C-alpha positions in Angstrom: -32.2 -25.0 72.5 -32.3 -26.8 69.2 -34.0 -30.2 69.0 -36.9 -32.1 67.6 -38.8 -31.8 70.9 -40.4 -28.4 71.6 -39.9 -27.3 75.1 -42.3 -24.4 74.9 -44.9 -24.1 77.7 -48.4 -23.9 76.3 -50.1 -20.5 76.7 -53.6 -19.9 77.9 -55.3 -20.3 74.5 -53.5 -23.6 73.8 -54.4 -24.8 77.3 -58.1 -24.3 76.6 -57.8 -26.2 73.3 -55.7 -29.0 74.8 -57.6 -29.5 78.0 -56.0 -30.4 81.3 -54.5 -33.7 80.0 -53.2 -32.2 76.9 -51.7 -29.3 78.8 -50.0 -31.8 81.2 -48.7 -33.8 78.3 -47.3 -30.7 76.6 -45.6 -29.8 79.8 -44.1 -33.3 80.2 -43.0 -33.2 76.6 -41.3 -29.8 77.1 -39.6 -31.1 80.3 -38.4 -34.2 78.4 -37.0 -31.9 75.6 -35.0 -29.9 78.1 -33.8 -33.1 79.8 -32.7 -34.6 76.5 -30.9 -31.4 75.4 -29.2 -31.2 78.8 -28.0 -34.8 78.6 -26.8 -34.3 75.0 -24.8 -31.2 76.1 -23.2 -33.1 79.0 -22.3 -36.0 76.8 -20.9 -33.7 74.1 -18.7 -32.1 76.8 -17.7 -35.5 78.2 -16.5 -36.6 74.7 -14.6 -33.3 74.2 -12.8 -33.9 77.5 -12.0 -37.5 76.4 -10.5 -36.2 73.2 -8.4 -33.6 74.9 -7.2 -36.2 77.4 -6.2 -38.5 74.6 -4.3 -35.8 72.8 -2.4 -34.9 76.0 -1.4 -38.5 76.6 -0.2 -38.9 73.1 1.9 -35.7 73.3 3.5 -36.9 76.6 4.2 -40.3 75.0 5.9 -38.8 72.0 8.1 -36.4 74.1 9.0 -39.3 76.4 10.1 -41.4 73.5 12.1 -38.5 72.1 13.7 -38.1 75.5 14.5 -41.8 75.7 16.0 -41.9 72.3 18.1 -38.7 73.0 19.3 -40.2 76.3 20.4 -43.4 74.5 22.2 -41.5 71.8 23.9 -39.4 74.5 25.3 -42.4 76.2 26.4 -44.0 72.9 28.1 -40.9 71.6 29.6 -40.2 75.0 31.2 -43.6 74.9 32.4 -43.0 71.4 33.8 -39.6 72.5 35.9 -41.3 75.2 37.2 -43.8 72.6 38.1 -41.1 70.2 39.9 -39.1 72.9 43.1 -40.9 72.0 42.5 -40.5 68.2 42.9 -37.5 65.9 42.0 -34.1 67.2 38.9 -33.2 65.0 37.1 -36.4 65.7 36.9 -35.6 69.3 35.4 -32.2 68.6 32.7 -33.6 66.3 31.8 -36.5 68.6 31.6 -34.1 71.6 29.4 -31.7 69.7 27.0 -34.4 68.6 26.9 -35.7 72.1 26.2 -32.2 73.4 23.4 -31.8 70.9 21.7 -35.0 71.9 22.2 -34.1 75.6 20.5 -30.8 74.9 17.6 -32.6 73.2 17.3 -35.0 76.2 17.1 -32.1 78.6 14.5 -30.3 76.5 12.3 -33.4 76.3 12.6 -33.9 80.1 11.6 -30.3 80.7 8.7 -30.4 78.3 7.3 -33.6 79.8 7.8 -32.3 83.4 6.0 -29.0 82.5 3.1 -30.8 80.8 2.7 -33.1 83.8 2.7 -30.1 86.2 0.2 -28.1 84.2 -2.2 -30.9 83.4 -5.9 -30.3 83.8 -8.1 -32.6 85.8 -9.7 -35.0 83.4 -13.5 -34.2 82.9 -13.1 -31.0 84.9 -15.6 -29.1 82.7 -18.1 -31.9 82.7 -17.9 -32.3 86.5 -18.4 -28.6 86.9 -21.5 -28.6 84.7 -22.9 -31.6 86.6 -22.3 -29.8 89.9 -24.2 -26.8 88.6 -27.1 -29.1 87.5 -27.2 -30.7 90.9 -27.3 -27.3 92.6 -30.2 -26.2 90.4 -32.1 -29.4 91.0 -31.8 -29.3 94.8 -35.0 -28.4 96.6 -34.5 -25.6 99.1 -36.6 -25.9 102.2 
């Protein structure tokens, strides 16, 4: 692991030079280095999960707004189509076509939002999995 703290365990020659206190201190320093690297990795994973969650929410919000807009336009143009039923023949075709287009857009938005909600990942799933692995490794087995 990279980092400013060396997590190497001293070898026999270093142990003689450092003495028992120095060897103990080197071991503690190495352990702290591993702990800091582990915490850094977990925090990095947590922030990555936060970023992915925010992007997912923004995508859902955008598609929801598109769906609401398209539904509103469908209602408006549907009403205009009914008004134009008694007018000239081509106006009905155009108004009906535009209404159908917005209805299709509404249906697409609803299906996209429903699919994204169904396929959502649990927030912080990777982080929680790594913490579970850490907890399993740190348990003392009798």
